[in-house]
C-alpha positions in Angstrom: 14.6 29.7 -29.1 15.4 26.1 -30.2 19.0 25.0 -29.6 20.9 21.9 -30.7 20.6 19.1 -28.2 24.3 18.9 -27.7 24.1 22.4 -26.3 21.4 21.6 -23.8 21.8 20.8 -20.1 19.3 19.5 -17.6 20.4 19.4 -14.0 19.2 19.6 -10.4 20.5 21.7 -7.6 20.8 19.5 -4.5 22.0 20.2 -0.9 20.9 20.4 2.7 18.7 23.1 4.0 20.3 26.5 4.5 23.2 26.0 2.2 21.8 28.6 -0.2 20.5 26.6 -3.2 17.6 28.8 -4.0 19.7 31.9 -3.8 22.3 30.2 -6.0 19.6 29.5 -8.7 18.5 33.1 -8.4 22.0 34.2 -9.2 22.2 31.9 -12.2 18.8 33.2 -13.5 20.1 36.8 -13.1 23.6 36.2 -14.6 22.0 34.3 -17.6 19.6 37.2 -18.2 16.5 35.2 -17.4 15.5 37.8 -14.8 16.4 41.4 -14.5 16.5 41.8 -10.7 18.0 39.6 -8.0 15.4 38.4 -5.5 16.2 37.6 -1.9 15.1 34.9 0.5 14.7 37.4 3.4 12.4 39.5 1.3 10.4 36.6 -0.1 11.1 37.7 -3.6 13.1 34.8 -5.1 11.9 33.2 -8.3 11.8 29.6 -7.1 10.2 30.1 -3.6 6.8 31.4 -4.5 4.3 29.5 -2.4 3.1 31.6 0.6 4.3 28.9 3.0 7.8 29.1 1.5 7.9 32.9 1.7 6.7 32.9 5.3 9.2 30.2 6.5 12.0 31.5 4.2 12.8 28.0 2.8 11.7 25.7 0.0 9.0 23.1 0.6 8.6 21.9 -3.0 10.7 21.5 -6.1 10.7 24.3 -8.6 11.9 24.4 -12.2 13.3 27.1 -14.4 15.0 27.5 -17.8 17.3 30.0 -19.4 19.5 30.6 -22.4 23.3 31.0 -21.9 25.8 31.5 -24.7 23.2 30.1 -27.1 22.7 27.1 -24.9 19.4 26.0 -23.2 19.6 25.1 -19.5 16.9 23.5 -17.5 17.2 23.5 -13.7 15.3 21.7 -10.9 15.7 23.3 -7.5 15.1 20.6 -4.9 14.3 21.4 -1.2 17.0 20.6 1.3 15.0 20.1 4.5 14.6 16.4 5.2 10.8 17.0 5.7 10.5 17.7 1.9 13.0 15.3 0.3 11.1 12.1 0.4 10.8 12.2 -3.4 14.4 13.1 -4.1 15.3 9.8 -5.7 12.4 10.1 -8.1 13.1 13.7 -9.0 16.7 12.8 -9.9 15.3 10.5 -12.6 14.3 13.6 -14.5 17.8 15.2 -14.9 21.2 14.5 -16.4 23.5 16.0 -13.8 23.7 17.8 -10.5 25.0 20.9 -8.9 25.7 19.7 -5.4 25.8 22.6 -2.9 27.6 22.7 0.5 28.0 25.5 3.0 31.4 27.2 3.3 31.1 27.3 7.1 29.5 24.0 7.9 30.8 21.9 5.1 29.4 18.4 4.8 26.5 17.8 7.2 25.0 14.4 8.2 22.2 14.8 5.7 24.7 15.6 2.9 25.9 12.0 2.9 22.3 10.8 2.4 21.7 13.2 -0.5 25.1 12.3 -2.1 24.1 8.6 -1.9 20.9 9.4 -3.8 23.0 11.2 -6.5 25.3 8.2 -6.9 22.4 5.7 -6.9 20.9 7.7 -9.8 24.2 7.5 -11.7 24.5 11.2 -12.2 27.7 13.2 -12.7 28.0 16.2 -10.3 29.8 19.5 -9.7 30.2 20.5 -6.1 29.7 24.2 -5.2 31.1 25.6 -2.0 28.6 28.4 -1.4 28.4 31.3 1.1 32.1 32.2 0.7 31.2 35.7 1.9 30.4 34.5 5.5 32.6 35.4 8.4 33.7 31.9 9.2 33.8 30.6 5.7 36.7 28.2 5.2 37.4 26.8 1.8 40.0 24.2 2.9 37.8 22.9 5.8 34.8 22.6 3.5 36.9 21.0 0.8 38.4 18.5 3.2 34.9 17.7 4.6 34.0 16.1 1.3 36.3 13.1 2.0 33.6 11.0 3.7 31.6 11.1 0.5 34.3 8.9 -1.1 34.8 11.0 -4.3 37.9 12.1 -6.2 37.6 15.9 -5.9 39.2 18.3 -8.3 39.6 21.9 -7.1 38.7 24.3 -9.8 39.0 27.6 -7.9 40.6 29.0 -4.8 39.0 32.0 -3.1 40.8 35.2 -2.6 39.8 36.7 0.8 41.2 40.1 1.9 40.4 41.5 5.3 37.5 39.0 5.6 36.0 40.0 2.3 35.6 37.5 -0.6 37.1 39.6 -3.4 38.0 37.1 -6.1 39.3 33.7 -7.0 42.2 31.9 -8.6 41.4 29.6 -11.6 43.5 26.6 -10.6 43.8 25.0 -14.1 44.7 28.3 -15.9 46.8 29.5 -12.9 45.2 32.9 -13.2 43.5 35.2 -10.6 40.3 37.2 -11.1 38.8 40.0 -9.0 35.1 40.5 -8.7 33.5 43.8 -9.7 29.9 45.0 -10.0 27.1 42.5 -10.7 29.4 39.5 -10.6 31.8 40.8 -13.3 35.4 39.8 -13.1 38.8 41.2 -14.2 42.1 39.6 -14.2 44.5 40.4 -11.4 47.6 39.0 -9.8 47.7 35.9 -7.6 48.3 37.0 -3.9 51.7 35.9 -2.8 50.3 34.1 0.3 48.3 31.9 -2.0 51.1 30.9 -4.4 52.0 27.7 -2.6 48.4 26.6 -2.3 47.7 27.3 -5.9 50.8 25.4 -7.1 49.9 22.4 -5.0 46.3 22.3 -6.1 47.3 22.9 -9.7 49.6 19.9 -9.6 47.2 17.6 -7.8 44.3 18.6 -10.1 46.3 17.9 -13.3 47.4 14.5 -11.9 43.8 13.6 -11.1 42.6 14.6 -14.6 45.4 12.6 -16.1 44.5 9.5 -14.1 41.0 9.6 -15.7 42.3 8.3 -19.0 45.1 5.9 -19.9 45.9 8.0 -23.0 46.2 11.2 -21.0 48.3 9.5 -18.3 50.8 8.2 -20.9 51.0 11.6 -22.5 51.5 13.2 -19.0 54.2 10.8 -18.1 56.0 11.2 -21.4 55.7 15.0 -21.8 55.4 16.1 -18.1 52.4 18.3 -18.9 49.0 18.5 -20.7 47.6 21.1 -23.0 44.6 23.1 -22.0 42.5 21.2 -24.6 43.7 17.9 -23.1 42.8 19.0 -19.6 39.3 20.2 -20.6 38.5 16.9 -22.5 40.0 14.8 -19.7 38.0 16.6 -17.1 34.8 16.4 -19.0 35.3 12.7 -19.6 36.1 12.1 -15.9 33.1 14.0 -14.7 30.6 12.3 -17.1 32.0 8.9 -16.1 31.5 9.8 -12.5 35.2 9.4 -11.7 36.0 13.1 -11.0 34.0 15.7 -9.1 35.1 19.3 -9.7 34.7 21.7 -6.8 33.8 25.4 -7.5 33.1 28.4 -5.2 30.4 31.0 -5.0 28.7 33.6 -3.0 25.1 33.6 -4.2 24.1 36.4 -1.8 26.8 38.8 -3.3 26.3 37.5 -6.9 29.8 36.1 -7.1 30.6 33.0 -9.1 27.5 32.8 -11.3 29.2 33.0 -14.7 31.8 30.5 -13.5 29.1 28.0 -12.6 27.2 28.6 -15.9 30.3 27.9 -17.9 31.1 24.8 -15.8 27.6 23.4 -16.3 27.9 23.9 -20.1 31.5 22.5 -20.3 31.3 19.6 -18.0 27.8 18.2 -17.4 26.4 15.9 -20.1 23.9 16.8 -22.8 20.8 14.6 -23.3 22.6 13.0 -26.2 25.6 11.8 -24.1 23.8 10.5 -21.0 23.3 6.7 -20.5 20.1 5.0 -21.8 17.1 4.9 -19.5 16.1 1.7 -17.8 12.5 0.4 -18.1 10.5 -1.5 -15.4 10.9 -4.7 -17.5 14.7 -4.3 -17.7 14.8 -2.9 -21.2 16.5 0.4 -22.1 15.6 3.4 -24.1 18.2 5.7 -25.6 17.9 9.5 -25.3 17.4 9.9 -29.0 15.4 12.7 -30.6 14.6 10.5 -33.6 13.4 7.6 -31.4 9.8 6.8 -30.3 8.3 9.5 -28.0 8.4 8.9 -24.2 8.0 11.4 -21.3 8.4 11.0 -17.6 6.1 12.9 -15.1 8.7 14.4 -12.8 6.2 16.4 -10.6 2.5 17.3 -10.4 1.8 20.9 -9.4 -1.3 23.0 -8.8 -1.7 26.4 -10.4 -4.5 28.8 -9.2 -5.3 29.6 -12.9 -4.3 26.6 -15.0 -5.3 24.0 -12.4 -3.2 20.8 -12.4 0.1 21.0 -14.1 2.2 18.0 -15.0 6.0 18.6 -15.3 7.3 16.3 -18.1 10.9 15.3 -18.8 11.2 14.2 -22.4 13.1 10.9 -22.4 13.2 10.1 -26.1 11.6 11.4 -29.3 10.5 14.9 -30.1 7.5 16.4 -28.3 5.0 19.0 -29.6 1.7 20.2 -28.2 -1.6 18.5 -29.1 -0.4 14.9 -29.2 -1.9 11.8 -27.7 0.2 9.5 -25.6 -0.5 6.4 -23.6 -0.2 6.4 -19.8 1.7 3.1 -19.0 0.2 2.9 -15.5 -3.4 3.3 -16.4 -3.3 2.0 -20.0 -5.4 5.0 -21.0 -4.6 7.6 -23.6 -3.9 11.2 -22.6 -4.3 14.2 -24.9 -1.6 16.8 -24.3 -2.4 20.4 -24.9 0.0 23.3 -25.3 3.5 23.0 -23.9 4.8 25.5 -21.3 8.3 26.5 -20.1 8.3 27.3 -16.4 10.4 29.9 -14.5 9.2 29.5 -10.9 5.5 30.3 -11.0 5.8 32.1 -14.4 4.5 30.1 -17.4 6.0 30.8 -20.8 4.4 29.4 -24.0 6.8 26.9 -25.6 6.3 27.4 -29.4 8.9 25.0 -30.6 9.2 21.2 -30.6 11.3 19.9 -27.7 13.6 16.9 -27.6 15.2 14.7 -24.9 16.2 16.5 -21.8 13.5 19.2 -22.0 11.4 20.0 -18.8 8.0 21.3 -19.9 4.6 21.5 -18.3 1.2 20.6 -19.7 -2.1 21.4 -18.0 -5.2 19.3 -17.0 -4.3 15.8 -17.9 -7.1 13.4 -16.9 -5.5 10.7 -14.7 -1.7 11.2 -14.8 0.3 11.3 -11.6 3.9 11.9 -10.6 6.1 9.0 -11.6 4.0 8.0 -14.6 5.4 7.5 -18.1 3.6 8.7 -21.2 4.7 7.2 -24.5 3.8 6.3 -28.0 1.4 3.4 -27.7 3.2 1.7 -30.6 6.5 1.7 -28.7 5.6 1.2 -25.0 8.2 2.1 -22.4 7.7 2.6 -18.6 10.7 4.2 -16.8 11.8 2.3 -13.8 11.5 4.5 -10.7 12.7 4.0 -7.1 10.5 3.1 -4.2 9.7 6.0 -1.9 10.9 5.9 1.7 8.2 5.1 4.3 6.4 8.0 6.1 7.9 8.7 9.5 5.1 10.3 11.4 1.3 10.3 11.5 -1.1 13.0 12.8 -4.9 12.9 13.2 -6.9 15.7 11.5 -10.2 17.0 12.5 -12.4 19.9 11.2 -13.0 22.9 13.5 -16.7 22.6 12.8 -18.3 19.2 13.4 -19.8 17.5 10.4 -17.1 18.7 8.0 -14.9 15.6 8.1 -15.6 14.8 4.5 -14.4 18.3 3.5 -11.2 17.8 5.4 -10.6 14.4 3.8 -11.3 15.8 0.3 -9.0 18.8 0.8 -6.1 16.6 1.9 -6.8 14.1 -0.9 -6.2 16.8 -3.5 -2.8 17.6 -2.0 -1.7 14.0 -2.4 -1.7 14.5 -6.2 1.2 17.0 -6.0 3.0 15.5 -2.9 3.4 11.8 -3.3 5.3 11.5 0.0 2.0 12.2 2.0 -0.3 9.3 2.9 -3.9 9.7 3.8 -6.1 7.2 5.6 -8.6 6.6 8.4 -8.1 4.9 11.8 -10.5 1.9 12.0 -10.4 2.1 15.8 -11.2 5.8 16.2 -12.5 6.8 12.8 -9.9 9.7 12.8 -8.5 11.0 9.6 -4.8 10.2 9.5 -2.2 12.1 7.6 1.3 10.6 7.4 4.4 12.4 6.2 8.2 12.7 6.5 8.2 14.8 9.6 6.2 17.2 11.8 7.0 20.3 9.6 5.9 18.3 6.5 2.5 17.6 8.0 2.1 21.2 9.3 2.9 22.7 5.9 0.5 20.4 4.1 -2.3 21.4 6.5 -1.5 25.1 6.1 -1.6 24.7 2.4 -5.0 22.9 2.5 -6.4 25.6 4.8 -5.3 28.4 2.4 -6.4 26.8 -0.8 -9.6 25.2 0.2 -10.8 27.6 2.9 -11.4 25.0 5.6 -10.3 25.1 9.3 -8.4 22.0 10.2 -7.2 21.0 13.7 -4.0 19.0 13.9 -4.2 16.5 16.7 -1.5 14.7 18.6 -0.7 11.4 16.8 -2.4 8.4 18.3 0.0 5.7 19.5 -1.2 2.3 18.5 -1.1 0.6 21.9 -2.2 -3.0 22.2 -3.3 -5.3 25.1 -2.5 -8.9 25.8 -3.2 -11.5 28.5 -1.0 -13.8 30.7 -2.0 -17.2 31.9 -4.8 -19.6 30.9 -8.4 -20.1 32.1 -11.6 -21.8 31.3 -14.9 -19.8 31.4 -18.5 -20.1 30.3 -20.2 -17.5 28.1 -24.0 -17.8 28.4 -26.5 -15.5 26.8 -30.2 -16.1 27.6 -33.0 -13.6 27.0 -36.8 -14.1 27.0 -39.1 -11.3 26.1 -42.3 -13.0 25.0 -42.3 -14.8 21.7 -39.0 -16.2 20.5 -36.1 -15.7 22.9 -32.3 -15.7 22.5 -30.1 -18.5 23.8 -26.4 -19.2 23.3 -24.0 -21.1 25.6 -20.3 -21.8 25.1 -17.3 -22.9 27.1 -13.9 -21.7 26.0 -10.3 -22.0 27.1 -8.3 -18.8 26.6 -4.5 -18.7 26.9 -2.0 -15.9 26.4 0.6 -16.5 23.7 4.2 -15.1 22.9 4.6 -11.7 21.2 3.7 -11.8 17.6 1.7 -15.0 17.7 -1.5 -13.2 16.7 -4.9 -14.8 17.3 -6.0 -18.4 16.8 -9.3 -20.2 17.3 -9.7 -23.9 17.7 -13.0 -25.7 17.3 -12.9 -28.7 19.7 -16.7 -29.4 19.9 -17.6 -33.0 19.8 -21.0 -34.8 19.8 -22.9 -31.8 18.4 -22.9 -29.8 21.7 -23.1 -26.7 19.5 -24.3 -26.9 15.9 -21.7 -26.2 13.3 -23.5 -23.2 11.9 -23.1 -21.3 15.2 -19.4 -21.9 15.8 -18.2 -19.1 13.4 -20.5 -16.7 15.3 -18.7 -17.4 18.5 -15.3 -16.8 16.8 -16.6 -13.5 15.5 -18.0 -12.4 18.9 -14.6 -13.0 20.5 -12.7 -11.1 17.8 -15.1 -8.1 17.9 -14.7 -8.0 21.7 -10.9 -8.3 21.4 -10.9 -5.3 19.0 -12.7 -3.1 21.6 -10.1 -3.9 24.2 -10.3 -4.4 27.9 -8.0 -1.9 29.8 -7.8 1.1 27.5 -9.8 0.4 24.4 -6.8 -1.1 22.6 -7.1 -4.3 20.6 -6.2 -7.5 22.5 -3.6 -9.5 20.6 -1.5 -12.7 20.9 -3.9 -15.2 22.5 -5.4 -18.5 21.7 -9.0 -19.7 22.1 -10.2 -23.3 22.3 -14.0 -23.8 22.1 -14.7 -27.2 23.8 -18.3 -27.3 25.0 -21.6 -25.6 25.2 -25.4 -26.1 24.6 -28.1 -24.7 22.4 -31.9 -24.4 22.2 -33.6 -25.7 19.1 -35.9 -22.6 18.9 -34.2 -19.8 20.7 -30.6 -20.3 19.5 -29.2 -18.1 16.6 -26.0 -16.9 15.2 -26.5 -13.5 17.0 -27.1 -15.3 20.4 -23.9 -17.3 20.1 -22.0 -14.2 18.9 -23.0 -12.5 22.2 -22.2 -15.6 24.1 -18.6 -15.6 22.6 -18.2 -11.9 23.6 -19.4 -12.6 27.2 -17.0 -15.5 27.5 -14.0 -13.4 26.3 -14.8 -10.6 28.8 -15.1 -13.1 31.7 -11.8 -14.7 30.7 -10.0 -11.4 30.8 -11.5 -10.5 34.1 -9.9 -13.6 35.6 -6.5 -13.3 33.9 -3.8 -10.6 34.0 -4.2 -8.1 31.1 -1.2 -6.0 30.3 -0.7 -3.0 28.0 1.8 -3.2 25.1 3.5 -0.2 23.6 5.0 0.0 20.1 8.8 0.2 19.9 10.5 1.8 16.9 14.0 1.3 15.5 15.4 4.9 15.4 18.5 5.6 13.3 20.0 9.1 14.0 22.8 10.7 12.0 24.6 13.6 13.8 27.9 15.4 14.0 30.3 13.7 16.4 30.2 16.6 18.9 26.5 16.1 19.4 26.7 12.4 20.3 26.7 12.9 24.1 23.6 15.1 24.0 21.7 12.9 21.7 22.4 9.6 23.6 21.5 11.3 26.8 18.2 12.5 25.3 17.5 9.0 24.0 18.0 7.6 27.4 15.6 10.2 28.9 13.0 8.9 26.3 13.4 5.3 27.7 15.5 4.4 24.6 17.9 1.5 24.4 21.0 2.4 22.3 21.9 -0.6 20.2 25.2 0.8 18.8 26.9 3.6 17.0 29.2 4.1 14.1 31.5 7.1 13.7 33.2 8.1 10.4 35.0 11.3 9.5 33.1 13.5 12.0 29.7 11.9 11.5 28.0 9.5 13.9 25.1 7.1 13.2 23.2 5.9 16.3 20.7 3.0 16.3 18.3 2.7 19.2 15.0 1.1 20.2 12.7 3.8 21.5 9.0 3.7 22.5 7.0 5.4 19.7 5.2 7.6 22.2 8.5 9.2 23.1 9.5 10.2 19.6 6.3 11.6 18.1 7.7 15.1 18.1 11.4 14.1 17.9 12.2 16.2 14.7 12.2 19.7 16.3 14.1 18.4 19.4 16.8 16.8 17.3 17.0 20.0 15.2 17.6 22.0 18.4 20.2 19.6 19.8 22.2 19.5 16.6 21.8 23.0 15.2 19.7 21.6 12.3 22.5 19.2 11.2 20.9 15.9 12.5 18.4 13.8 10.8 16.7 10.5 11.6 14.6 7.6 10.2 12.4 5.3 12.2 10.4 2.2 11.5 8.1 0.0 13.7 10.1 -2.8 15.2 8.1 -4.7 17.9 5.8 -4.4 20.9 6.9 -4.5 24.6 5.0 -4.4 27.9 4.5 -0.8 28.9 5.9 0.3 32.3 3.2 0.6 35.0 3.2 4.5 35.1 2.8 4.6 31.3 0.0 2.0 31.4 -1.8 3.9 34.1 -1.7 7.1 32.2 -3.0 5.5 29.0 -5.8 3.8 30.9 -6.8 7.0 32.7 -6.9 8.9 29.5 -9.2 6.3 28.0 -11.5 6.3 31.0 -11.7 10.1 30.9 -12.5 10.1 27.2 -15.3 7.5 27.8 -17.0 9.7 30.4 
């Protein structure tokens, strides 16, 4: 059914893992009539978590989309995972919606990761409604959860106060209307009286809410000061304006598990979040803008690429401007090539529904089997080019090596993982030049494990996940002069190369430098690059533990040659011999990579986390605590945090998160160096 664009809403559901987002969307689907039976996370029957890996772990690992009709309005929703392992593309996904339902837990309130997600919402310039979910839980505390929003720096507007009797969430008070409602069967409500014990809270919240709404508009403020009150129509218009300007954030309540609060949320989305016609214009990569106009030139943004077992590759499109129908040709602004779009599909989890009408701005529709279109691309009318500006993705945090269970199937493993990269742009695939290992990088250990499980299931190949390889390096101390002489005679033409070099260790980060100081033609010019190459190749193979040697300088100052037996190969070998002799006479040390680790945790976990970092040989650089949340920065050896994610999750009850990036190299302690050297020697046997 086609609806006017001013009655269309496109929004994302955002929140940390475990706050009940997927169950909340399930409730909205049920209350809107889009599904006839409520699914459950525990039973693996929800609409939005349909991948086998999601059903097994009882949590979302990829975004899912759905649509429904509510009171003759069309809603599109994007359910975004809340686990930090699967939110690397959050900033990009938010470019495809016009507003956000931001979910927090009624027991835990704002968690460390919540602040990061809220920052992404603000950076995207999106208006939001906050939903305090899980009001049915034993320790649910509306006031505590509401107060925990303060660190987000937003002006909150309480829309409902829960009614709890004998520990049971039985209803709510509508703050603006000053009326109470009791829940019945299937989320239905009936008006009731406000419990006397809540009267003072309701009156206070009512007055504060009206004042906050009045402050969102000079006209309303003048009217409020003159008349002492505002009409219901004034309040609704002022609230809508404040929300869409990003100045007010309404706070609602729900229990998705008990199907309580769904119709309230559906009404709030329709009344307060913007339609595609009232959202700001989109910004292009060249700084230009494009209005969300159904009569403008056609442009679509690829929000997500998915794989369907029957349809193959599906591209989820957000219509930015113009009106889209099936069987049109659009230009991909990244490749410059044209793409022919086939039939349009509405999605409801894994269910595909034929879209028989034209769709305008705001619509989220899927098309199958585009040739070379990826997540983040813009497809548009070639006569009116437009490429949506998209944010940079965060760097991957961890790398694992992959290997086939059966030797000789390395190419199959690489091919299988390469296909996953099309749908998950936060993964990175490569090969280690030193070991020839296949390397898979992602946002955390769980992210890597889920990707490997998915590849195994889909492409029927056994993959072994190996411990990440730490990129150790070696360097030298001191200075020496040595001769590298290569002479071989085996009948006929022989091999002869002779060079004298001075090798000196340099400060960290200096790299490698080669100085040609040959005078008088002791070595012909054509052989000097070969000596340089021989030294570099020997340095790449390492000396102590097979790790590249770095931060040294070589000066080539003398040598000799033979007019017949000398060659580039002979001098290359001579350079290699000279390098090895130099390292034998100097002190070679092992360097280990140090990362800058930034950890965000609840205040009460600070002692445990700092103690754990110290046990990992970490050096705490400082900490910053605000409103119950602490951010710690530390330098830690990379080898000590390869599997940090599950340990941090255990220490913080799942509420901590971290980022890390390479910072510098330091000399490894003797016990660490001995262990690495011993492992290398054992592998070489």
